[in-house]
C-alpha positions in Angstrom: -40.9 55.8 127.6 -40.3 52.8 125.4 -37.5 50.4 126.3 -34.8 49.5 123.8 -35.5 46.9 121.2 -33.8 43.8 122.0 -32.3 43.8 118.4 -30.0 46.3 119.7 -31.6 49.7 119.6 -34.7 51.8 120.3 -37.5 51.8 117.9 -38.2 55.4 118.7 -35.9 58.3 119.6 -35.9 59.5 123.2 -37.4 62.9 123.9 -33.9 64.1 124.8 -32.7 63.3 121.3 -32.8 66.6 119.4 -31.8 65.3 115.9 -34.1 66.4 113.1 -35.4 64.2 110.4 -32.9 65.6 107.9 -30.0 64.7 110.2 -31.3 61.2 110.6 -31.7 60.9 106.9 -28.1 62.0 106.4 -26.9 59.6 109.0 -28.7 56.7 107.3 -27.2 57.6 104.0 -23.8 57.5 105.7 -24.5 54.2 107.2 -25.7 52.8 103.9 -22.5 53.9 102.1 -20.4 52.5 104.9 -22.2 49.2 104.7 -21.9 49.0 100.9 -18.2 49.8 101.1 -17.6 46.4 102.6 -17.5 43.2 100.5 -20.8 41.5 100.4 -21.4 37.8 100.2 -23.7 36.2 97.7 -26.7 36.2 100.1 -26.3 39.8 100.8 -25.9 40.6 97.1 -29.0 38.8 96.3 -30.9 40.6 99.0 -29.6 44.1 98.4 -29.0 44.1 94.6 -31.2 41.5 93.2 -30.2 38.6 90.9 -27.1 39.1 88.8 -26.8 38.5 85.0 -24.9 35.5 83.8 -21.5 36.5 82.1 -21.0 35.4 78.5 -17.9 33.5 77.8 -15.5 35.1 75.2 -14.7 33.0 72.2 -11.2 33.0 70.6 -9.6 31.9 67.3 -6.3 30.1 67.4 -4.2 31.1 64.4 -1.3 29.0 65.4 1.2 31.5 66.5 -1.3 33.8 68.2 -4.7 33.6 69.6 -7.1 36.5 68.8 -10.6 37.3 69.6 -13.1 35.8 67.2 -14.9 39.1 66.9 -11.8 41.0 65.9 -10.9 38.2 63.5 -14.2 38.3 61.8 -14.1 42.1 61.5 -10.6 42.1 60.1 -11.4 39.5 57.4 -14.6 41.2 56.4 -12.9 44.5 56.0 -10.2 43.0 53.8 -12.8 41.3 51.6 -14.9 44.4 51.2 -11.9 46.5 50.4 -10.7 44.0 47.8 -14.1 43.9 46.2 -14.3 47.7 46.0 -10.8 48.0 44.5 -11.6 45.4 41.8 -14.9 47.0 41.0 -13.3 50.4 40.6 -10.5 48.9 38.4 -13.1 47.2 36.2 -14.9 50.5 35.7 -11.6 52.3 34.8 -10.7 49.6 32.3 -14.0 49.3 30.6 -15.2 52.9 30.4 -13.8 54.5 27.2 -11.3 57.3 27.8 -11.0 60.5 25.9 -7.4 61.4 25.3 -6.7 65.1 25.5 -4.0 65.8 23.0 -1.5 68.6 23.6 -2.0 71.6 21.4 0.3 71.6 18.4 3.2 73.9 18.7 2.8 77.3 17.1 4.7 78.4 14.0 7.3 80.3 15.9 8.1 77.3 18.0 8.4 75.1 14.9 10.6 77.7 13.3 12.8 77.8 16.4 13.3 74.0 16.2 14.4 74.3 12.6 16.7 77.3 13.3 18.5 75.6 16.2 18.9 72.4 14.2 21.1 74.3 11.8 23.8 74.5 14.4 23.7 70.7 14.7 24.3 70.5 10.9 27.3 72.9 11.2 29.2 71.0 13.9 32.8 70.1 13.2 34.9 67.4 14.9 33.7 64.3 16.7 29.9 64.5 16.9 27.8 63.3 19.8 25.4 60.4 19.2 22.4 62.6 19.8 23.3 65.2 17.1 20.1 64.2 15.2 21.4 65.1 11.7 21.6 61.7 10.0 23.8 62.9 7.0 26.5 64.4 9.2 29.4 62.5 10.7 32.8 63.1 12.3 34.9 65.5 10.3 38.2 67.4 10.3 39.4 65.7 13.5 43.0 66.6 12.7 42.5 70.4 12.8 45.5 72.0 14.4 47.7 68.9 14.4 49.0 69.2 10.9 50.4 72.7 11.2 53.8 72.6 13.1 53.9 76.4 13.4 50.7 76.6 15.4 50.9 76.8 19.2 47.4 75.4 19.8 47.5 71.8 18.5 43.9 70.8 19.3 41.5 72.8 17.3 38.9 70.1 16.7 35.3 71.1 17.1 33.5 74.4 16.7 31.1 75.2 13.8 31.6 75.5 10.1 30.7 78.8 8.5 27.6 79.0 6.4 27.7 76.3 3.6 31.5 76.0 3.7 34.0 74.0 5.8 36.0 77.0 7.1 35.9 77.9 10.8 35.9 81.7 11.3 36.1 82.8 15.0 34.8 86.3 14.5 31.2 85.6 13.3 31.0 82.4 15.4 31.7 84.4 18.6 29.0 86.9 17.7 26.5 84.0 17.2 27.4 82.5 20.6 27.0 85.9 22.3 23.6 86.5 20.8 22.4 83.0 21.6 23.6 83.4 25.2 21.8 86.8 25.5 18.6 85.2 24.3 18.9 82.4 26.9 19.6 84.9 29.7 16.5 86.9 28.9 14.1 84.1 27.7 15.2 80.9 29.3 11.6 80.2 30.5 10.4 80.4 26.9 13.1 78.2 25.6 12.1 75.7 28.3 8.4 75.9 27.4 9.4 75.2 23.8 11.5 72.2 24.9 14.7 73.7 23.6 16.5 75.1 26.7 18.9 72.1 27.1 19.4 72.1 23.3 20.4 75.7 23.0 22.7 75.5 26.0 24.4 72.5 24.4 24.8 74.6 21.2 26.4 77.4 23.2 28.7 75.1 25.0 29.9 73.4 21.8 30.9 76.9 20.6 32.5 78.1 23.8 34.4 74.8 24.3 36.0 75.4 20.9 36.8 79.1 21.6 38.6 78.1 24.7 40.9 75.9 22.6 41.9 78.8 20.3 44.1 80.4 23.0 45.9 79.6 26.2 42.8 79.9 28.5 44.7 79.0 31.7 47.1 82.0 31.3 46.4 85.6 32.5 48.3 87.0 29.5 48.5 85.7 25.9 50.1 86.9 22.7 48.1 85.1 20.1 44.8 83.6 19.0 43.9 81.0 16.5 41.5 83.1 14.4 40.7 80.7 11.5 41.0 77.1 10.4 40.8 76.3 6.7 41.4 78.4 3.6 38.8 80.4 1.8 40.8 81.5 -1.2 38.8 81.3 -4.4 41.6 82.1 -6.9 42.4 78.5 -7.6 45.9 77.0 -7.7 47.5 73.7 -6.8 46.7 73.8 -3.1 43.3 72.3 -2.2 41.2 74.5 0.1 37.8 74.5 1.7 36.2 77.0 -0.7 37.6 75.9 -4.0 36.5 72.3 -3.7 32.9 71.4 -3.2 32.9 68.3 -1.0 31.5 67.1 2.3 33.4 68.0 5.4 33.5 64.3 6.3 35.5 63.7 3.1 38.3 66.2 3.8 41.6 64.6 4.4 44.1 67.2 3.3 45.9 69.4 5.8 44.0 72.5 6.9 46.1 75.6 7.7 45.5 77.6 10.9 45.7 81.4 10.9 46.9 83.0 14.1 46.7 86.7 15.0 48.9 88.6 17.3 47.1 92.0 17.3 43.4 91.4 16.8 41.4 93.6 19.3 38.1 93.2 17.5 38.2 89.4 17.5 39.6 89.1 21.1 37.0 91.5 22.5 34.1 89.6 20.7 35.4 86.3 21.9 35.5 87.8 25.4 31.9 88.9 25.0 30.9 85.3 24.0 32.6 83.7 27.0 31.4 86.3 29.5 27.8 86.1 28.3 28.0 82.2 28.3 29.3 82.3 31.9 25.9 83.8 32.9 24.1 81.0 31.1 26.1 78.4 32.9 26.2 80.0 36.3 24.7 76.8 37.8 27.9 75.1 36.7 30.3 77.1 38.9 33.5 75.5 37.7 32.7 76.0 34.0 31.3 79.5 34.5 34.5 80.6 36.3 36.6 79.1 33.5 34.7 81.1 31.0 35.0 84.3 33.0 38.8 83.8 33.4 39.1 83.2 29.6 37.0 86.3 28.9 39.2 88.5 31.1 42.4 87.1 29.5 41.0 87.8 26.0 39.9 91.3 26.9 43.3 92.2 28.3 44.9 90.9 25.1 42.5 93.0 23.1 43.3 96.2 25.0 47.1 95.5 25.0 47.6 94.4 21.4 45.6 96.9 19.3 44.7 96.1 15.8 42.1 94.7 13.4 42.1 90.9 12.9 41.2 91.3 9.2 44.0 93.8 8.3 46.5 92.8 5.7 44.2 91.3 3.0 43.7 87.9 4.6 40.8 85.5 4.1 39.0 87.3 6.9 39.2 90.6 5.0 37.4 89.0 2.1 34.6 87.2 4.0 34.3 88.9 7.4 36.1 92.1 7.3 36.0 94.1 10.6 35.7 97.9 10.2 36.9 98.8 13.7 37.4 97.4 17.2 35.9 100.2 19.3 32.4 98.8 19.3 33.8 95.4 20.5 35.4 97.3 23.4 32.0 98.6 24.5 30.3 95.3 23.8 32.9 93.1 25.5 33.3 95.5 28.5 29.6 95.5 29.1 29.3 91.7 29.2 32.3 91.4 31.4 30.7 93.8 33.9 27.5 91.8 33.9 29.5 88.6 34.3 31.8 89.8 37.1 30.3 92.9 38.7 33.7 94.5 38.4 33.1 98.2 38.0 36.3 98.7 36.0 34.7 97.1 33.0 31.7 99.4 33.3 34.0 102.4 33.5 35.7 101.4 30.3 32.4 100.5 28.5 30.9 103.9 29.4 34.0 106.0 28.8 32.9 109.0 26.6 36.0 108.8 24.3 35.4 105.1 23.7 31.8 105.7 22.9 32.9 108.5 20.5 35.4 106.2 18.7 32.7 103.6 18.4 30.4 106.0 16.6 27.8 106.4 19.3 27.3 110.2 18.6 27.0 110.3 14.9 24.7 108.7 12.3 25.4 107.4 8.9 23.7 105.0 6.5 24.4 101.9 8.6 23.9 103.5 12.0 21.8 101.3 14.3 22.2 98.2 12.1 23.3 95.3 14.3 25.6 92.7 12.6 28.7 90.6 13.2 30.7 93.8 12.4 28.7 96.4 14.3 27.9 95.5 17.9 27.2 99.1 19.0 23.4 99.0 18.7 23.3 95.8 20.8 25.7 97.3 23.4 23.5 100.4 23.7 20.4 98.3 24.3 22.3 96.2 26.9 23.5 99.3 28.7 20.0 100.8 28.5 18.9 97.7 30.4 21.4 98.6 33.1 20.0 102.1 33.4 16.3 101.0 33.4 16.7 98.3 36.1 19.7 99.2 38.3 20.2 103.0 37.7 23.8 103.1 38.9 23.8 106.9 38.8 26.9 109.0 39.0 29.4 108.8 37.3 27.6 106.6 34.7 24.3 108.3 34.3 25.3 110.8 31.7 26.7 108.3 29.2 24.0 105.7 30.0 21.4 108.3 29.3 23.1 109.0 26.0 23.1 105.3 25.1 19.4 105.1 26.1 18.5 108.1 23.9 20.4 106.6 21.0 18.6 103.3 21.5 15.3 105.2 21.3 16.4 106.8 18.0 17.3 103.4 16.6 13.9 102.0 17.5 12.3 105.0 15.8 14.2 104.3 12.6 12.6 100.8 12.4 9.1 102.2 12.2 7.4 102.6 8.8 6.6 106.3 9.4 10.2 107.2 9.2 12.3 107.0 6.1 15.7 105.9 7.5 15.3 102.6 5.6 13.4 101.5 2.6 11.0 98.6 2.5 10.2 96.0 -0.1 6.7 95.8 -1.5 6.1 92.9 0.9 7.2 95.0 3.8 10.7 93.7 4.5 12.9 96.5 5.9 16.1 97.0 3.9 18.6 97.6 6.7 21.6 97.0 4.3 20.1 99.3 1.7 19.6 96.7 -1.0 22.9 94.9 -0.7 22.9 91.1 -0.6 22.0 88.9 2.4 19.5 91.2 4.0 17.8 88.7 6.4 20.6 88.5 8.9 20.2 92.3 9.6 16.4 91.9 9.7 16.4 89.2 12.4 18.9 91.1 14.5 16.7 94.2 14.4 13.6 92.2 15.2 15.3 90.7 18.2 16.5 94.1 19.5 13.0 95.6 19.0 11.2 92.8 20.9 13.8 92.8 23.7 13.7 96.6 24.1 9.9 96.6 24.3 10.1 93.9 27.0 12.7 96.0 28.9 10.3 99.0 28.8 7.4 97.0 30.0 9.4 95.5 32.8 10.3 99.0 33.9 6.7 100.1 33.9 7.3 102.3 30.9 4.5 102.1 28.3 6.5 103.4 25.4 9.0 105.9 24.1 9.2 109.2 22.2 10.2 109.7 18.6 10.5 113.5 18.6 7.2 114.9 19.9 5.3 111.7 19.2 4.8 108.9 21.7 4.7 105.3 20.6 3.7 102.3 22.7 5.8 99.2 23.1 3.1 97.4 21.0 4.4 99.2 17.9 7.8 97.7 18.4 6.4 94.2 18.9 4.4 94.6 15.7 7.5 95.6 13.8 9.3 92.6 15.1 6.4 90.3 14.3 5.9 91.5 10.7 9.6 91.0 9.9 9.7 87.5 11.3 6.4 86.6 9.6 7.8 87.8 6.3 10.8 85.5 6.7 8.5 82.6 7.6 6.4 82.9 4.5 4.1 85.9 4.7 5.6 87.5 1.7 4.6 88.0 -2.0 6.3 84.6 -3.0 4.7 82.8 -0.1 8.1 81.3 0.6 9.6 80.4 3.9 13.2 81.3 4.1 13.8 78.9 7.0 14.7 75.6 5.3 12.4 72.9 6.4 9.7 75.2 7.7 6.4 75.4 5.9 5.5 73.8 2.6 7.4 76.1 0.3 11.0 76.8 1.1 14.4 76.9 -0.8 15.5 73.4 -2.0 18.8 74.3 -3.6 20.7 75.4 -0.5 24.4 76.5 -0.7 25.6 73.9 1.8 28.3 71.2 1.1 27.2 68.7 3.7 23.6 68.8 2.8 24.0 68.7 -1.0 26.3 65.6 -1.5 25.1 62.1 -0.6 27.0 60.3 2.1 28.2 57.5 -0.2 31.9 58.1 -0.7 35.0 56.7 1.0 38.8 57.2 0.7 38.5 60.6 -0.8 41.7 62.4 -1.7 42.5 65.6 -3.5 45.8 65.4 -5.4 47.7 67.2 -8.2 46.7 66.2 -11.7 50.2 66.7 -13.2 49.2 69.8 -15.0 49.5 72.4 -12.2 45.9 71.9 -11.1 44.2 69.6 -8.7 42.4 66.4 -9.3 39.6 65.0 -7.1 39.2 61.2 -6.9 36.6 59.2 -5.1 36.4 55.5 -4.4 33.1 53.7 -4.6 31.6 51.1 -2.4 29.5 49.8 -5.3 30.7 50.0 -8.9 28.2 50.4 -11.7 29.6 51.1 -15.2 29.2 54.7 -16.1 27.5 56.1 -19.2 30.2 58.1 -21.1 29.0 60.6 -23.7 30.7 62.8 -26.2 32.2 65.9 -24.6 30.3 68.0 -27.2 27.1 67.1 -25.4 28.1 69.1 -22.3 25.5 71.4 -20.8 25.8 74.0 -18.1 22.9 72.6 -16.0 21.2 69.2 -16.0 18.1 68.0 -14.3 17.3 64.3 -14.0 13.7 63.4 -13.3 13.3 59.6 -13.2 9.8 58.2 -13.1 10.6 54.6 -12.7 11.5 52.7 -9.5 13.8 49.9 -10.5 17.5 50.5 -10.8 17.7 49.1 -14.4 15.0 51.6 -15.4 16.7 54.4 -13.6 19.9 53.6 -15.5 18.2 54.2 -18.8 17.2 57.7 -17.6 20.7 58.6 -16.5 23.0 60.9 -18.4 26.5 61.9 -17.4 28.0 65.2 -18.4 31.8 65.6 -18.8 33.7 68.6 -17.8 37.3 69.7 -17.4 39.8 67.2 -15.9 37.8 66.0 -12.9 36.9 62.5 -11.9 33.7 62.2 -9.8 31.8 59.2 -8.9 28.5 58.9 -6.9 27.1 55.5 -6.3 23.6 54.4 -5.1 22.8 54.9 -1.5 19.5 53.9 0.2 17.7 56.6 2.2 18.5 59.5 0.0 15.2 61.1 1.0 16.9 62.3 4.2 19.0 64.8 2.2 18.1 67.3 -0.5 17.8 65.7 -3.9 20.4 67.7 -5.7 24.1 68.0 -6.0 25.5 71.5 -6.4 29.1 71.9 -7.5 30.8 75.3 -7.6 34.6 75.6 -8.0 35.4 71.9 -8.2 32.8 71.5 -10.9 32.4 74.9 -12.4 30.1 73.9 -15.2 27.9 71.3 -13.6 25.7 73.4 -11.5 23.2 70.9 -10.2 22.0 67.4 -10.4 18.5 67.1 -9.1 16.2 64.2 -8.5 12.5 65.0 -8.6 11.1 61.7 -7.7 10.1 60.2 -4.3 12.0 57.0 -4.3 14.3 55.7 -1.7 16.9 54.2 -4.1 17.5 56.6 -6.8 19.7 57.8 -9.7 23.1 58.5 -8.0 25.2 56.3 -10.4 27.5 58.3 -12.5 31.2 58.8 -13.3 33.0 61.6 -15.0 36.5 61.3 -16.3 37.9 63.3 -19.2 41.4 62.4 -20.4 
């Protein structure tokens, strides 16, 4: 047997030692790990691990307030420089490369016509005008309305709209116009917005409803009167100046304007209620104003039901210009809108009462049946209630009468089609809804609106069309009727004339409109008695040029001036003044007359001087004349 190594252990294992090689190997590994777990000095490290690498010393950059690694500093600065270079390069490319501007598609004809049609309401405004009215030749007018009549309860009647080409304010047709505008906004607000006219048309409606709220005590629950009209429309003459007899700008009116009140006017009150109720839906986002409109509508409708009577009875101005044939259709119309505005079923019960529908003429025909106008609201009310049946289907007890209204609406739509002979048509295709009587276009546009709207109702209800007797017609037929009628008005007619002033290249130039036909060049206008039982109109000039006075025997009924020279002295040589009756009229020069029609049209105030027209294209033109017969 071997003895132990003097280094502290045997070199070989004794025979009695039974450990295997694997065990010994594991033990050695354990010993190695134990040895390495202890800290080693430099000699041991060099023997066991070999020579170590020399550590690099980190470099830093002193930025004053902080010290950062030089490597991080270099990377940061480099990144900023490269980013700046790329940004500058991209900017250079964007600035130097030519760009192709994609112009917006021009508006279609219907959009242009809509702009012109809505601008008419701006031209009709009465009272203190907003700065953005956008009609250069209009200004503040009739700002004393209501204040000069001591017998009137409502003292502030400033505002509203003038009727047609006159300076009278009739509430009846005005309320109908506001109702129809509100209806169009309720159904087609997205299209108004796409045309850029939504805010404009809502402003138009609000201008009208603000005025209507002034014409009665809108804070009360019960009223006994309404201001129905401001201004006089009498055409018989006399010593009292009025808004129909004298042809003058509204801005020049300084005489007292009477106010007509009514105490039993169911038709007017119910129509005003419809206007306010429909507008309350338009302005539902303005909760306070919408509630104010609803309250006013309810007050008016209660007055209409309590104080029965026609507003135009008794031979008043209203009977001459806007006579109402009955008030039953307004009951159906106003009640329907109040139901939509409030959800109160009592209004629907009234609007769908069979006796009320019978009085309104829902079950009988006639030459004017189905013709929507300011006097006959029944066709529109039936379409509106057909909407209720198509989309909500309230069922019993309303279904029977709603079904009747729906059927009557279908019959009216059938009467618009060329295959039926309910109405004649002109050679150009215009339907004669008023059977050849004057002013046909107002009825045509109303019918076109109802036809287009009803076709949209059917489409929205997944109904492809409707029956006229045994024949089925698609909604496209209704749209085609609506389109052909509007196209006729916009110029697709035998005369190739647009009947919307300002639209197209050929439209009426001699418009019956006081504000548009007289230059804005007068001041201090007064209408006074002439000492002979008549009236005398005098006007003060801002610039006085001596008039040309001719022999009265040279009078003519109509005169046209066509100057071809541009200087004022040359224009004066082309001027002629025609003398008539006992009127004194003076128009002086005014730059910028190209903004208004080049004509002056005088009716009652100047019965024999029909027009004075300038056919040139000059900015400073002709308007220097004085007429004075003694």
